[in-house]
Steps between C-alpha positions, in 0.01 A plus 500: 500500500780748583618574146196379315219705353161393626211490257167622639160490343296820503300369796814401692644845435183666635519293819876554536472874447192518723696339783719810518185693582500834669826566688301655786305176535827305502644732766207407725543127419148489353589334169427128510318240293154628599598861430633408157192297408271781615692764300511297180161329517320778311696396192582133567321220683625422851571138409718602203691751714557239769620240246741744334624617838573140598689453174710815554576400857601148394732645235662722761392822331304618804547437871206461738583561864376668815802715579355595836474137599730205549546451127710819484802296611438257211508790253807655662678162492385418148585821314752773448377851427659647189488882504384667180473854632760741627563565867448872549554515880287690747319834487515784754123491557507129593852388597383155617416387147746411226371569151516281194424645163578527136643787297575700815141495624424338836210260448492298821618577851586195710657458845880472525501126576284426195730719292803298609339173389374660177853622423701194600298177491590435137855441625396237755340157473156634603324796660504309829878451480530873437289573809719265704819655363398849609379375840852361569614860546227640727664842529452558127125427520414662835489161673246350260481121484467300179130461586463879532671559167300220338171646625590839360595377152194271493285806568670701221525221244153528340554870430849446361384228260172663396681825417759302302787626714621145555412145407520166674751244378463144629804377688694202375377191684797268531 
């Protein structure tokens, strides 16, 4: 899958694109299977949406997970986050957020710990390994544990992906 081009039917493309949804909805962790079916069901039957969603999930083109639940660790262990935006740093009006953007424009402000994982997890075996790596030096992350860092990136992840400022790459299972 990594270097291959995936062929999608028009219906598969509609479901795939629909899964990105509204970034504000992703930020609130409201985008799930039911949300997607509801938003597309004016144009497509619920059963067709569900079938195509299952197909896209099975092919690894979408990931379904509750990032506020226990499955967040599975996602953090199973993927690296590849940044596709530019780190712009913080802004005077909100110094606690680090901004990611494109073409010099800040598009998404995320907490510092999320920013660290966004910026560096592509260099580690997984997002979880990146969280653990930063937690080994507690002074550099204000005493945050790997769990703290993991919770923060899990909270930011839907916004990062839906705004196309990063994508998930499955880790090599050896």
